[in-house]
N, CA and C of each residue as an Amber inpcrd file, in Angstrom:
protein
   474
 119.0560000  -2.4420000 194.8320000 119.8130000  -2.9700000 195.9380000
 119.5010000  -2.1950000 197.2120000 119.4140000  -0.8890000 197.1060000
 119.0820000  -0.0630000 198.2690000 117.6710000  -0.3390000 198.7530000
 116.7340000  -0.5390000 197.7910000 115.3570000  -0.8280000 198.1860000
 115.2520000  -2.1860000 198.8450000 116.0410000  -3.1480000 198.3700000
 116.0270000  -4.4790000 198.9670000 116.5460000  -4.4150000 200.3930000
 117.5350000  -3.5780000 200.6230000 118.0860000  -3.4120000 201.9650000
 117.0450000  -2.8360000 202.9050000 116.3130000  -1.8280000 202.4440000
 115.2630000  -1.2210000 203.2590000 114.1740000  -2.2400000 203.5520000
 113.8160000  -3.0360000 202.5340000 112.7700000  -4.0350000 202.7210000
 113.2050000  -5.0930000 203.7310000 114.4660000  -5.5150000 203.6660000
 114.9650000  -6.5200000 204.6050000 114.9910000  -5.9510000 206.0160000
 115.4420000  -4.6950000 206.1360000 115.4830000  -4.0790000 207.4600000
 114.0870000  -3.8760000 208.0290000 113.1250000  -3.6030000 207.1590000
 111.7480000  -3.4150000 207.6310000 111.1850000  -4.7180000 208.1870000
 111.6010000  -5.8570000 207.6310000 111.1240000  -7.1420000 208.1070000
 111.8950000  -7.6270000 209.3320000 113.0780000  -7.0630000 209.5800000
 113.9270000  -7.5280000 210.6720000 113.3500000  -7.0960000 212.0170000
 113.6100000  -7.8690000 213.0590000 113.1630000  -7.4700000 214.3880000
 113.8520000  -6.1860000 214.8270000 113.1830000  -5.4150000 215.6400000
 113.6870000  -4.1130000 216.0660000 115.0100000  -4.2770000 216.8350000
 115.9950000  -3.4110000 216.4900000 117.2810000  -3.4240000 217.1680000
 118.2880000  -4.3900000 216.5570000 117.9090000  -5.1270000 215.5270000
 118.8640000  -6.0570000 214.9220000 119.6790000  -5.3410000 213.8540000
 120.7710000  -5.9380000 213.4890000 121.7120000  -5.3560000 212.5390000
 121.3690000  -5.8160000 211.1250000 121.8400000  -5.0740000 210.1120000
 121.5850000  -5.4230000 208.7180000 122.1700000  -6.7960000 208.3830000
 123.4120000  -7.0810000 208.8890000 124.0460000  -8.3490000 208.5770000
 123.2480000  -9.5250000 209.1470000 122.6180000  -9.3130000 210.2850000
 121.7970000 -10.3730000 210.8670000 120.5320000 -10.5900000 210.0510000
 120.0050000  -9.5000000 209.4710000 118.7400000  -9.5860000 208.7490000
 118.9170000 -10.0610000 207.3120000 120.1540000 -10.0130000 206.7820000
 120.3830000 -10.3900000 205.3990000 120.2430000 -11.8920000 205.2000000
 119.7760000 -12.2800000 204.0390000 119.7910000 -13.6990000 203.7270000
 121.2300000 -14.2030000 203.6270000 121.4680000 -15.5060000 203.8010000
 122.8370000 -16.0100000 203.8440000 123.6180000 -15.8590000 202.5430000
 122.9660000 -15.6370000 201.4030000 123.7080000 -15.5270000 200.1430000
 124.3240000 -14.1500000 199.9330000 124.0420000 -13.1650000 200.7940000
 124.6590000 -11.8420000 200.6910000 125.9930000 -11.9130000 201.4120000
 127.1130000 -11.6800000 200.6830000 128.4420000 -11.8270000 201.2850000
 129.0370000 -10.4700000 201.5990000 130.0690000 -10.4720000 202.4490000
 130.7950000  -9.2550000 202.7670000 131.7300000  -8.9060000 201.6210000
 132.3210000  -7.7030000 201.6910000 133.2190000  -7.2700000 200.6260000
 134.4960000  -8.0990000 200.6300000 135.0860000  -8.2560000 199.4740000
 136.3160000  -9.0180000 199.3230000 137.4850000  -8.0490000 199.2560000
 138.5800000  -8.4100000 199.9090000 139.7780000  -7.5830000 199.8770000
 140.4750000  -7.7760000 198.5340000 140.6010000  -6.7090000 197.7620000
 141.1870000  -6.7960000 196.4280000 142.6990000  -6.6320000 196.5020000
 143.1630000  -5.5580000 197.0850000 144.5910000  -5.2670000 197.1130000
 145.0470000  -5.0390000 198.5490000 145.8950000  -5.9150000 199.0410000
 146.4180000  -5.8040000 200.3970000 147.2680000  -4.5450000 200.5250000
 148.0780000  -4.2600000 199.5010000 148.9490000  -3.0870000 199.5390000
 148.1310000  -1.7950000 199.5400000 147.0670000  -1.7520000 198.7390000
 146.2270000  -0.5560000 198.7060000 145.5830000  -0.3050000 200.0680000
 145.0800000  -1.3580000 200.7040000 144.4770000  -1.2090000 202.0350000
 145.5060000  -0.7190000 203.0480000 146.7170000  -1.2400000 202.9580000
 147.7920000  -0.8330000 203.8630000 148.1180000   0.6490000 203.6940000
 148.3220000   1.0760000 202.4630000 148.6990000   2.4730000 202.2180000
 147.5620000   3.4250000 202.5480000 146.3110000   3.0030000 202.3070000
 145.1700000   3.8330000 202.6980000 145.1110000   3.9960000 204.2090000
 145.3480000   2.9120000 204.9320000 145.3450000   2.9900000 206.3950000
 146.4300000   3.9130000 206.9100000 147.6160000   3.8410000 206.3040000
 148.7260000   4.7050000 206.7160000 148.4130000   6.1610000 206.4010000
 147.8840000   6.4110000 205.2020000 147.5550000   7.7920000 204.7920000
 146.4830000   8.3960000 205.7090000 145.4530000   7.6090000 206.0130000
 144.3700000   8.1040000 206.8680000 144.8580000   8.3600000 208.2900000
 145.6830000   7.4680000 208.8160000 146.2220000   7.6690000 210.1640000
 147.1250000   8.9010000 210.2100000 147.8720000   9.1190000 209.1420000
 148.7480000  10.2910000 209.0650000 147.9220000  11.5770000 209.0560000
 146.8220000  11.5710000 208.3060000 145.9560000  12.7560000 208.2540000
 145.3110000  13.0430000 209.5990000 145.0030000  11.9860000 210.3560000
 144.3760000  12.1510000 211.6660000 145.3840000  12.5140000 212.7470000
 146.6820000  12.4810000 212.4190000 147.7110000  12.8490000 213.3820000
 148.1010000  11.7240000 214.3200000 147.8660000  10.4760000 213.9480000
 148.2160000   9.3380000 214.7970000 149.7280000   9.1320000 214.8010000
 150.2230000   8.4990000 215.8530000 151.6500000   8.2040000 215.9640000
 151.9820000   6.8020000 215.4770000 150.9980000   5.9070000 215.5220000
 151.1930000   4.5270000 215.0880000 149.9710000   4.0660000 214.3370000
 150.1640000   3.0770000 213.4760000 149.0290000   2.4640000 212.7870000
 149.3380000   0.9760000 212.6340000 148.2880000   0.1710000 212.8040000
 148.4310000  -1.2760000 212.6260000 147.7500000  -1.6490000 211.3260000
 148.4810000  -2.3220000 210.4490000 147.9220000  -2.7360000 209.1600000
 147.9200000  -4.2530000 209.0870000 146.8680000  -4.7780000 208.5350000
 146.7440000  -6.2130000 208.3370000 145.9020000  -6.4390000 207.0990000
 146.0270000  -7.5080000 206.3770000 147.0220000  -8.5540000 206.5510000
 148.3800000  -8.1230000 206.0340000 149.3440000  -8.9830000 206.2260000
 150.7260000  -8.7210000 205.8950000 151.0830000  -9.4610000 204.6010000
 152.0590000  -8.9690000 203.8690000 152.5800000  -9.7020000 202.7110000
 154.0120000  -9.2500000 202.4610000 154.7190000 -10.0000000 201.6200000
 156.1080000  -9.6560000 201.3180000 156.1900000  -8.3090000 200.6030000
 155.2440000  -8.0600000 199.7090000 155.2500000  -6.7950000 198.9580000
 155.0080000  -5.6170000 199.8950000 154.0790000  -5.7790000 200.8500000
 153.8030000  -4.7140000 201.8260000 155.0560000  -4.4130000 202.6340000
 155.7380000  -5.4490000 203.1080000 156.9530000  -5.2600000 203.9150000
 158.0260000  -4.5350000 203.1130000 158.2640000  -4.9600000 201.8760000
 159.3040000  -4.3310000 201.0570000 158.9610000  -2.8770000 200.7370000
 157.6750000  -2.6050000 200.4420000 157.2450000  -1.2280000 200.1590000
 157.4830000  -0.3580000 201.3940000 157.1000000  -0.8610000 202.5680000
 157.2840000  -0.0920000 203.8000000 158.7680000   0.0930000 204.1240000
 159.6110000  -0.8780000 203.7730000 161.0400000  -0.7240000 204.0030000
 161.6340000   0.3560000 203.1040000 161.1300000   0.4860000 201.8780000
 161.5760000   1.5790000 201.0060000 161.1620000   2.9220000 201.6100000
 159.9270000   2.9980000 202.1250000 159.4800000   4.2380000 202.7670000
 160.3320000   4.5510000 204.0020000 160.6740000   3.5180000 204.7460000
 161.4790000   3.6940000 205.9570000 162.8960000   4.1530000 205.6010000
 163.4430000   3.6190000 204.5290000 164.8020000   3.9720000 204.1020000
 164.9060000   5.4580000 203.7840000 163.8270000   6.0300000 203.2490000
 163.8300000   7.4520000 202.8950000 163.2950000   8.3380000 204.0160000
 162.9840000   7.7610000 205.1670000 162.6000000   8.5510000 206.3310000
 161.1480000   8.9850000 206.3760000 160.2790000   8.3630000 205.5850000
 158.8740000   8.7440000 205.5880000 158.0980000   8.0780000 206.7180000
 158.5730000   6.9390000 207.1980000 157.9660000   6.2820000 208.3550000
 159.0910000   5.8690000 209.3010000 158.7170000   5.5820000 210.5540000
 159.6920000   5.1640000 211.5630000 159.8570000   3.6570000 211.5570000
 159.8690000   3.0730000 212.7350000 160.1110000   1.6330000 212.8790000
 158.9350000   0.8130000 212.3810000 159.2590000  -0.4010000 211.9270000
 158.2610000  -1.3890000 211.5370000 158.3420000  -2.5350000 212.5340000
 157.2040000  -2.9470000 213.0610000 157.1630000  -4.1200000 213.9330000
 156.2490000  -5.1360000 213.2740000 156.8280000  -6.2560000 212.8630000
 156.0690000  -7.2970000 212.1820000 155.5900000  -8.2940000 213.2220000
 154.2750000  -8.4770000 213.2940000 153.6700000  -9.3770000 214.2750000
 153.2040000 -10.6210000 213.5380000 153.7700000 -11.7680000 213.9220000
 153.3720000 -13.0400000 213.3190000 152.3260000 -13.6770000 214.2230000
 151.0720000 -13.6370000 213.8060000 149.9930000 -14.2100000 214.6090000
 149.5600000 -15.5790000 214.0820000 150.4170000 -16.2190000 213.2800000
 150.1460000 -17.5310000 212.6750000 148.9160000 -17.4930000 211.7700000
 148.5760000 -16.3140000 211.2900000 147.5090000 -16.1570000 210.3020000
 148.1060000 -15.3480000 209.1540000 147.4770000 -14.2460000 208.8130000
 147.9930000 -13.4100000 207.7260000 149.0450000 -12.4310000 208.2220000
 149.1670000 -12.2400000 209.5210000 150.1830000 -11.3510000 210.0740000
 149.7250000  -9.9060000 210.1350000 150.4380000  -9.1260000 210.9480000
 150.1470000  -7.7030000 211.1150000 151.4580000  -6.9420000 211.1120000
 151.3780000  -5.6510000 210.8270000 152.5430000  -4.7740000 210.8870000
 152.1240000  -3.5270000 211.6570000 152.9360000  -3.1470000 212.6380000
 152.7240000  -1.8930000 213.3570000 153.7560000  -0.9030000 212.8260000
 153.2620000   0.2180000 212.2900000 154.1160000   1.2250000 211.6530000
 154.1310000   2.4710000 212.5250000 155.3250000   2.9580000 212.8790000
 155.4620000   4.2300000 213.5850000 155.4870000   5.3490000 212.5510000
 154.6060000   6.3310000 212.7230000 154.5050000   7.4440000 211.7750000
 155.3310000   8.6230000 212.2790000 155.9370000   9.3450000 211.3470000
 156.7480000  10.5010000 211.7170000 156.1600000  11.8130000 211.1960000
 155.0520000  11.7640000 210.4730000 154.3980000  12.9830000 210.0170000
 154.9210000  13.5410000 208.7090000 155.5840000  12.7300000 207.8900000
 156.1380000  13.2320000 206.6280000 155.3100000  12.8770000 205.4090000
 154.3790000  11.9450000 205.5280000 153.6490000  11.4630000 204.3510000
 152.5270000  12.4350000 204.0130000 152.5450000  12.9260000 202.7910000
 151.4420000  13.7300000 202.2780000 150.4380000  12.8610000 201.5400000
 150.9620000  11.9450000 200.7270000 150.1100000  11.0540000 199.9600000
 150.9060000   9.8160000 199.6010000 150.2390000   8.6830000 199.6120000
 150.8590000   7.4590000 199.1260000 149.7670000   6.6270000 198.4770000
 150.1450000   5.8680000 197.4720000 149.1280000   5.1160000 196.7560000
 149.7240000   4.0170000 195.9050000 148.8160000   3.2090000 195.3570000
 149.1740000   2.0750000 194.5260000 148.8370000   2.4150000 193.0800000
 149.6840000   2.0150000 192.1630000 149.3890000   2.1350000 190.7340000
 148.9180000   0.7670000 190.2720000 147.6700000   0.7100000 189.8370000
 147.1030000  -0.5670000 189.4050000 146.4430000  -0.3670000 188.0520000
 146.7250000  -1.1620000 187.0540000 147.5880000  -2.3430000 187.0600000
 149.0590000  -1.9570000 187.0780000 149.8880000  -2.9160000 187.4480000
 151.3360000  -2.6860000 187.5160000 151.9290000  -2.7620000 186.1160000
 151.9180000  -1.6350000 185.4220000 152.3750000  -1.6850000 184.0430000
 153.8910000  -1.5740000 183.9470000 154.4300000  -2.0880000 182.8360000
 155.8690000  -2.1040000 182.6050000 156.3800000  -0.6900000 182.3390000
 157.5510000  -0.3950000 182.8910000 158.2080000   0.8870000 182.6540000
 159.6600000   0.5890000 182.3020000 160.0640000   0.9970000 181.1060000
 161.4610000   0.7900000 180.7280000 162.3020000   1.9290000 181.2970000
 163.6020000   1.7490000 181.2520000 164.5300000   2.6820000 181.8910000
 164.3490000   4.1190000 181.3910000 164.1150000   4.2820000 180.1070000
 163.9710000   5.6300000 179.5460000 162.6840000   6.3380000 179.9380000
 161.6560000   5.5780000 180.3270000 160.3640000   6.1750000 180.6750000
 160.2250000   6.5300000 182.1490000 161.2040000   6.1770000 182.9680000
 161.0890000   6.4180000 184.4140000 161.0060000   7.9090000 184.7060000
 161.8330000   8.7070000 184.0220000 161.8570000  10.1600000 184.2640000
 160.5110000  10.8010000 183.9150000 159.9420000  10.4150000 182.7850000
 158.6480000  10.9630000 182.3680000 157.5400000  10.5670000 183.3320000
 157.5450000   9.3080000 183.7680000 156.5350000   8.8300000 184.7060000
 156.6540000   9.5440000 186.0450000 157.8800000   9.7690000 186.4920000
 158.0950000  10.4870000 187.7570000 157.5560000  11.9080000 187.6700000
 157.7560000  12.5580000 186.5450000 157.2530000  13.9290000 186.4110000
 155.7300000  13.9550000 186.2990000 155.1300000  12.8810000 185.7830000
 153.6670000  12.8190000 185.6930000 153.0140000  12.5880000 187.0540000
 153.6210000  11.7490000 187.8920000 152.9760000  11.3310000 189.1390000
 153.4120000  12.1790000 190.3290000 154.7080000  12.4770000 190.4250000
 155.2290000  13.1570000 191.6090000 155.0600000  14.6670000 191.4980000
 154.9380000  15.3610000 192.6380000 154.6950000  16.8130000 192.6000000
 155.9160000  17.6320000 192.1750000 157.1220000  17.0950000 192.3390000
 158.3220000  17.8610000 192.0170000 159.4660000  16.8980000 191.7010000
 160.5210000  17.4160000 191.0500000 161.6470000  16.5570000 190.6790000
 162.3960000  16.0370000 191.9000000 162.5840000  16.8970000 192.9120000
 163.3910000  16.4940000 194.0650000 162.5320000  16.0520000 195.2450000
 161.3090000  15.6620000 194.9810000 160.3710000  15.3900000 196.0750000
 159.5220000  14.1810000 195.7220000 159.5360000  13.1690000 196.5570000
 158.7000000  11.9950000 196.3500000 159.4360000  10.8590000 195.6650000
 158.8150000   9.6820000 195.7160000 159.4430000   8.4820000 195.1820000
 158.4080000   7.5830000 194.5310000 158.8140000   6.9630000 193.4180000
 158.0390000   5.8940000 192.7970000 158.6550000   4.5750000 193.2390000
 157.8380000   3.5580000 193.4160000 158.3390000   2.2530000 193.8300000
 158.1110000   1.2700000 192.6820000 159.1810000   0.5730000 192.3050000
 159.1410000  -0.3980000 191.2170000 159.4890000  -1.7780000 191.7350000
 158.9450000  -2.7950000 191.0870000 159.4360000  -4.1470000 191.2950000
 160.2690000  -4.5050000 190.0750000 161.5200000  -4.8360000 190.3240000
 162.4910000  -5.0800000 189.2660000 163.0700000  -6.4860000 189.4280000
 163.8790000  -6.9370000 188.4820000 164.5590000  -8.2240000 188.6820000
 165.5000000  -8.2230000 189.8850000 165.8780000  -7.0320000 190.3670000
 166.7770000  -6.9100000 191.5210000 166.0150000  -6.6590000 192.8240000
 164.7040000  -6.7650000 192.8100000 163.9100000  -6.5530000 194.0170000
 163.0670000  -5.2960000 193.9260000 162.3750000  -4.9730000 195.0020000
 161.5180000  -3.7840000 195.0600000 162.3690000  -2.5990000 195.4920000
 162.3250000  -1.5270000 194.7030000 163.1600000  -0.3570000 194.9730000
 162.4960000   0.9020000 194.4370000 163.0470000   2.0600000 194.8110000
 162.4950000   3.3210000 194.3170000 163.0880000   3.6450000 192.9460000
 162.5530000   4.6920000 192.3110000 162.9300000   4.9850000 190.9270000
 164.3790000   5.4450000 190.8020000 164.9100000   6.1050000 191.8170000
 166.3000000   6.5560000 191.7400000 167.2620000   5.3740000 191.7770000
 166.9820000   4.4100000 192.6540000 167.8350000   3.2310000 192.7360000
 167.7330000   2.3900000 191.4610000 166.5340000   2.3380000 190.8690000
 166.3620000   1.6030000 189.6120000 167.1900000   2.2480000 188.4990000
 167.2320000   3.5810000 188.4730000 168.0570000   4.2550000 187.4640000
 169.5400000   4.0030000 187.7020000 169.9530000   4.0020000 188.9840000
 171.3620000   3.7170000 189.2990000 171.7520000   2.2960000 188.8850000
 170.8290000   1.3400000 189.0720000 171.1160000  -0.0460000 188.7060000
 170.8330000  -0.3190000 187.2340000 170.4010000   0.7180000 186.5060000
 170.1930000   0.6400000 185.0630000 169.1630000  -0.4340000 184.6880000
 168.0160000  -0.3940000 185.3810000 166.9760000  -1.3830000 185.1180000
 165.5980000  -0.7380000 185.1520000 164.6910000  -1.3390000 184.4200000
 163.2860000  -0.9500000 184.4720000 162.5320000  -1.9810000 185.2890000
 161.2110000  -1.9370000 185.2070000 160.4070000  -2.9010000 185.9460000
 158.9420000  -2.5520000 185.8710000 158.1980000  -3.0860000 186.8000000
 156.7680000  -2.7840000 186.8940000 156.5600000  -1.8020000 188.0330000
 155.7250000  -0.8010000 187.8130000 155.4810000   0.1880000 188.8550000
 154.4810000  -0.3740000 189.8620000 154.7970000  -0.2060000 191.1440000
 153.9340000  -0.7040000 192.2250000 153.1410000   0.4390000 192.8340000
 153.8200000   1.5520000 193.1660000 153.1240000   2.6670000 193.8110000
 154.0270000   3.8690000 193.9460000 153.5850000   4.8270000 194.7890000
 154.3140000   6.0760000 194.9810000 154.0730000   6.5710000 196.3960000
 154.9390000   7.4550000 196.8570000 154.7210000   8.1680000 198.1170000
 155.4830000   9.4950000 198.0650000 154.8830000  10.4990000 198.7060000
 155.5350000  11.8020000 198.8520000 154.9180000  12.5390000 200.0050000
C-alpha cells in the first residue's frame, strides 16, 4: 500500500495532492464511533490547554455523556449547534479532565460487578466515573448503584 502511494505520487503532476492523484476507488476513512471521536477531541484539546472545543457530528449519546461530565464538574457549558446536518457541540473546558474514553464493545455489567469494574478502570475509589446506559437512561456508576440497576458500559472519565 505504501509503495502504491509512492508510485501514484511519482506519476502525479508536481505540486498536486495525494487525494487528487489517487484513483477514484480509493476512499477516505470512515467514522466508526462518534462518541470516541468526541472524547478524543476533548482529551486532546484539554492536553493542549484550550478553553473550548467544537465536536462534530452530534448524537443523543454524545449529549448525554457530556451532560454526565458536566454534572460532575469536569466540563463547563455545552452549546448545541443545529446546522440542519449532523449538528455540532461547543464544549467549554475547565481543565479537570485527565483522561476520558469509550469502552467498546459495550458489554453488560450487572449490579454486583460495578464495584470491581470501577476498581479495574478508574485510578482510585473516590476519583473518576464510569458511564453506563441503563433502562433509566445514561448515568454514572454511582447513580446506577443508587437506582439499583446494571446496564451496558459506555465509557469513563477522570
